[in-house]
matplotlib code that plots the C-alpha trace (Angstrom):
import matplotlib.pyplot as plt

x = [-1.9, -3.6, -4.6, -5.4, -8.2, -9.6, -10.0, -12.2, -14.1, -15.0, -16.2, -18.5, -20.0, -20.7, -24.3, -26.4, -26.2, -22.7, -20.2, -18.4, -14.9, -13.2, -10.2, -8.3, -5.8, -3.2, -2.9, -1.8, -3.6, -4.2, -6.3, -8.5, -8.5, -8.7, -12.5, -13.3, -12.4, -14.6, -17.5, -17.3, -18.4, -15.7, -15.3, -12.1, -10.4, -7.4, -6.4, -3.8, -6.5, -8.3, -5.7, -5.8, -9.0, -10.4, -10.5, -13.5, -16.2, -14.3, -15.2, -18.4, -19.8, -19.0, -19.6, -22.5, -24.4, -24.6, -22.6, -19.3, -18.2, -14.4, -12.1, -8.4, -5.3, -1.4, 0.7, 3.3, 1.2, 2.5, 3.9, 3.4, 5.1, 3.0, 1.7, -1.7, -1.1, -2.4, -5.3, -5.9, -6.1, -8.6, -11.1, -10.9, -11.5, -14.3, -16.1, -15.1, -17.2, -20.3, -21.1, -19.7, -17.1, -14.0, -10.7, -8.1, -4.9, -1.9, 1.2, 3.3, 5.8, 6.2, 8.2, 9.5, 8.6, 13.0, 12.3, 11.4, 13.4, 10.9, 13.3, 13.2, 11.2, 8.7, 10.1, 8.2, 7.8, 5.7, 4.2, 1.0, -1.6, -5.9, -5.6, -5.1, -8.3, -10.6, -11.6, -12.9, -9.4, -7.6, -3.6, -2.2, 1.8, 3.9, 7.6, 8.4, 9.2, 9.7, 11.6, 13.6, 12.2, 10.4, 11.2, 9.1, 5.7, 4.8, 2.8, 0.6, -2.8, -4.2, -7.3, -8.7, -10.1, -13.5, -14.0, -12.4, -15.2, -18.0, -21.0, -22.8, -26.4, -24.5, -21.9, -24.4, -26.9, -23.4, -22.3, -24.3, -22.6, -18.9, -17.9, -15.8, -12.2, -13.4, -15.0, -11.8, -9.5, -11.5, -13.4, -12.0, -8.4, -8.7, -10.5, -8.4, -4.6, -3.3, -0.7, 2.8, 5.7, 7.5, 10.3, 9.1, 6.9, 9.9, 12.2, 9.6, 8.8, 12.7, 12.9, 9.6, 11.4, 14.7, 13.4, 11.1, 14.5, 16.4, 18.6, 17.6, 17.6, 15.4, 14.6, 18.6, 19.2, 15.8, 17.5, 18.9, 16.0, 15.8, 19.5, 18.8, 15.4, 17.1, 19.8, 17.9, 15.3, 18.2, 19.0, 15.4, 14.8, 18.4, 16.8, 13.3, 11.7, 8.9, 8.3, 4.6, 3.8, 5.9, 4.8, 3.2, 1.0, 3.3, 6.6, 8.7, 7.9, 10.2, 12.3, 11.9, 10.8, 8.8, 8.6, 6.7, 7.7, 6.1, 7.5, 6.2, 3.7, 3.7, 0.9, 2.2, 1.2, 3.3, 6.3, 6.3, 5.8, 8.6, 11.1, 10.8, 13.3, 15.6, 15.5, 13.8, 10.9, 8.1, 4.1, 1.5, 0.3, -3.4, -3.6, -3.0, -6.6, -4.4, -5.7, -2.2, 0.1, 3.2, 4.5, 6.0, 9.5, 10.7, 14.4, 14.6, 16.6, 18.8, 22.4, 25.3, 27.0, 23.7, 23.3, 25.7, 24.0, 20.5, 22.1, 23.6, 20.2, 17.9, 20.5, 19.5, 15.8, 15.9, 18.2, 15.2, 12.9, 13.3, 11.4, 10.9, 9.8, 7.3, 6.1, 5.1, 3.7]
y = [-1.5, -4.2, -6.7, -3.8, -2.3, -5.7, -6.5, -3.6, -4.0, -7.4, -7.1, -4.2, -5.9, -9.2, -7.4, -4.6, -1.5, -3.1, -0.8, 1.3, 0.9, 1.5, 2.7, 1.8, 5.0, 6.8, 4.4, 4.6, 7.8, 6.1, 3.8, 6.1, 6.9, 3.7, 3.4, 7.2, 5.5, 2.7, 5.5, 3.2, 5.0, 4.9, 5.7, 6.2, 7.0, 8.0, 5.0, 7.1, 7.3, 4.0, 1.3, -1.5, -2.2, 0.9, -0.2, -2.6, 0.4, 2.8, 0.1, -0.8, 2.4, 1.8, -1.7, -1.9, 0.4, -2.6, -0.3, -1.7, -4.2, -4.8, -3.0, -2.7, -1.8, -2.3, -3.6, -2.3, 0.8, 2.3, 6.1, 5.9, 2.2, 1.2, -3.0, -3.4, -6.4, -9.9, -8.3, -6.0, -8.1, -10.2, -7.5, -6.5, -10.6, -10.3, -7.8, -8.6, -12.1, -10.3, -8.6, -10.5, -7.5, -8.8, -7.9, -6.9, -6.8, -4.8, -6.7, -4.6, -4.4, -7.7, -9.6, -5.2, -5.1, -5.0, -5.6, -9.3, -11.5, -12.8, -14.3, -17.9, -20.2, -21.8, -21.1, -18.4, -14.9, -15.2, -11.9, -10.8, -11.3, -11.5, -15.0, -16.7, -15.4, -15.1, -16.7, -13.7, -12.0, -11.1, -11.0, -8.4, -9.3, -7.5, -8.8, -4.4, -3.6, -6.9, -8.7, -5.2, -6.2, -3.0, -2.8, -5.7, -5.0, -8.0, -8.9, -12.0, -11.4, -14.3, -15.3, -17.9, -21.0, -20.1, -16.8, -18.5, -20.4, -18.9, -17.5, -14.0, -13.1, -10.0, -11.6, -14.1, -11.4, -9.6, -12.4, -15.4, -17.5, -18.2, -17.6, -14.9, -16.5, -17.4, -13.8, -11.8, -14.3, -15.3, -11.2, -8.8, -9.6, -10.6, -7.5, -5.1, -6.5, -9.1, -10.3, -9.9, -11.4, -14.5, -13.7, -11.6, -14.5, -16.8, -14.3, -13.9, -17.8, -18.3, -15.9, -17.8, -20.9, -19.6, -17.6, -20.7, -23.0, -20.7, -19.8, -16.4, -14.4, -11.3, -9.8, -9.4, -7.2, -4.9, -4.0, -1.5, 0.6, 0.8, 1.4, 4.2, 5.5, 5.6, 7.8, 10.4, 10.7, 11.7, 14.3, 15.8, 15.5, 17.5, 20.1, 21.1, 18.5, 16.0, 12.9, 12.5, 8.7, 8.3, 4.8, 2.0, 1.8, 1.1, 0.3, 3.1, 2.8, 0.5, 1.8, 1.4, 2.3, 5.2, 7.4, 11.1, 14.3, 17.4, 21.4, 23.8, 25.9, 24.6, 22.4, 19.6, 21.8, 24.5, 22.4, 20.6, 23.6, 24.9, 21.6, 22.4, 25.1, 22.8, 20.2, 17.9, 15.5, 14.3, 13.9, 15.8, 13.3, 15.3, 13.0, 9.9, 9.9, 11.2, 13.9, 15.0, 17.5, 17.1, 14.3, 11.0, 10.4, 8.1, 6.0, 4.5, 6.5, 8.5, 7.8, 7.4, 10.8, 13.0, 12.6, 15.6, 17.2, 16.6, 18.1, 20.8, 22.0, 21.3, 23.7, 25.9, 25.3, 25.9, 29.1, 30.8, 29.4, 29.9, 27.5, 30.4, 32.9, 31.2, 29.8, 33.0, 34.1]
z = [-11.3, -13.4, -10.7, -8.6, -12.0, -12.6, -8.9, -8.3, -11.5, -11.2, -7.0, -8.3, -10.5, -8.1, -6.3, -7.4, -5.4, -3.8, -6.3, -3.2, -2.5, 0.8, 1.7, 4.3, 4.2, 3.5, 0.5, -3.3, -4.8, -8.2, -7.0, -6.6, -9.9, -11.1, -9.4, -11.0, -14.3, -13.9, -12.8, -8.8, -5.9, -3.2, 0.3, 2.4, 5.9, 7.1, 9.9, 12.0, 14.6, 14.3, 15.1, 17.0, 18.6, 17.1, 13.7, 14.8, 15.8, 12.5, 9.7, 11.0, 10.6, 6.5, 6.2, 8.2, 5.2, 2.7, -0.1, 0.1, -2.7, -1.2, 0.7, 0.0, 2.0, 1.4, 4.5, 5.0, 4.3, 1.3, 2.0, 5.9, 6.1, 9.9, 9.5, 10.2, 13.0, 13.4, 15.7, 13.0, 10.0, 12.3, 12.9, 9.1, 8.4, 11.0, 9.6, 5.9, 6.6, 8.5, 6.0, 2.2, 1.5, -0.7, 0.6, -1.5, 0.4, -1.6, -0.7, -3.1, -0.3, 0.9, 3.6, 4.0, 7.7, 8.5, 11.9, 11.6, 10.1, 7.4, 4.4, 5.6, 3.5, 5.4, 9.2, 11.4, 11.7, 8.3, 6.6, 7.8, 5.8, 5.2, 3.7, 7.6, 8.7, 5.8, 2.6, 1.3, -0.2, -2.7, -2.9, -4.9, -5.2, -7.3, -8.4, -9.1, -5.5, -3.0, -6.1, -7.5, -11.3, -11.5, -15.1, -16.7, -15.3, -13.6, -11.0, -9.0, -8.3, -5.8, -5.3, -2.5, -3.9, -1.8, -4.0, -7.2, -7.1, -6.4, -8.1, -7.4, -9.3, -10.6, -12.2, -14.0, -15.1, -16.6, -18.3, -18.0, -15.7, -14.1, -11.0, -9.5, -10.6, -14.5, -14.7, -13.7, -15.9, -18.8, -18.5, -17.0, -17.6, -21.1, -21.8, -20.4, -21.5, -24.2, -20.8, -20.1, -21.7, -21.9, -20.5, -18.0, -16.5, -16.6, -14.5, -11.8, -12.0, -11.1, -8.2, -6.8, -6.9, -5.6, -2.8, -1.7, -2.3, 0.0, -2.5, -3.5, 0.1, -1.7, 2.5, 3.0, -0.5, 0.1, 3.8, 1.9, 1.8, 5.5, 6.0, 3.6, 5.4, 8.7, 7.5, 5.5, 8.5, 10.6, 8.1, 7.9, 11.8, 12.2, 10.5, 12.2, 10.2, 12.1, 11.1, 11.2, 11.1, 13.3, 15.6, 14.7, 17.8, 20.5, 18.7, 16.2, 12.7, 10.8, 8.3, 5.0, 1.7, 2.3, 5.5, 5.7, 6.9, 8.1, 8.7, 11.6, 10.3, 6.4, 4.6, 3.3, -0.7, 1.0, 1.8, -1.6, -3.7, -1.5, -2.2, -6.0, -5.4, -3.6, -6.3, -4.0, -4.9, -2.7, -3.1, -0.3, 2.1, 0.8, -2.2, -0.3, 2.0, 4.9, 7.4, 8.1, 7.2, 5.7, 2.8, 1.7, 0.7, -1.0, -0.6, -3.7, -6.1, -3.7, -4.5, -2.2, -3.3, -2.8, 1.1, 1.4, -1.1, 0.6, 3.8, 2.1, 0.5, 3.8, 5.5, 3.1, 3.6, 7.4, 6.8, 4.5, 6.4, 10.4, 12.6, 15.1, 12.9, 11.5, 14.4, 15.5, 12.8]

ax = plt.figure().add_subplot(projection="3d")
ax.plot(x, y, z, "-o")
ax.set_aspect("equal")
plt.show()
């Protein structure tokens, strides 16, 4: 949260006239709220129909305007759980360099594409990242999800060396000097926060070291989310629901922290409201920049004794909302 806010704020001050942030959606809703709070502009598009080679032309329509300061996406995607490929990251990097746009890569769910064995330090396969293809990047890595350390609210912003040491006319005019990195730390972050606790910093550093040394297999511990998602998806689809974002290009979507669902002839908002009466909590895809109708479901809080309860409630839901009658209205 703090890292993206500071990244958006600093990126939007680099050049006069470039204060618009582009969101490759669906995405984390509060990030758009951050843009609104700081008085910037944003544009967005649902990448669902623009995967693979089609992504280039779509990005070009936005970046060619010359108003985009930075673009942001999450990988794996925060809510749909698809993963941008190396080809797509190369496209993003090429256009970011062409139009001098900073890429903010949200890696809150680092290494959580469970189709790959990403947990072995210093051996492939590696987490796909924009950092392989451009120097115009900022990586946001959270301790909350990948390291299951949510309570302490700590993460890492990793700025490329080239971007860190780069001076921009807008920053020089506003602050009298400094580079992107020094402005980010000594001006923006210093004004926003008094920092995070010493104990949390030591704890996260220890987890990083243990993961790098191969003594802490954090990815194996995260696979529980994938198992939960597989079981939850089956329960939902058994009672007439569909998975909205069901494909990752030619591959089935990976099971993970989130998944998306829809129900025949109901909008996402209608379904979310109806679920309240069954004690099921979700968010509507309409709040995430998605053009699809449906809901985002999260696997993080489901308890082992709640699967049967969920099935019982969805059975009642289907009885009260029969698909055949809804489809013929």
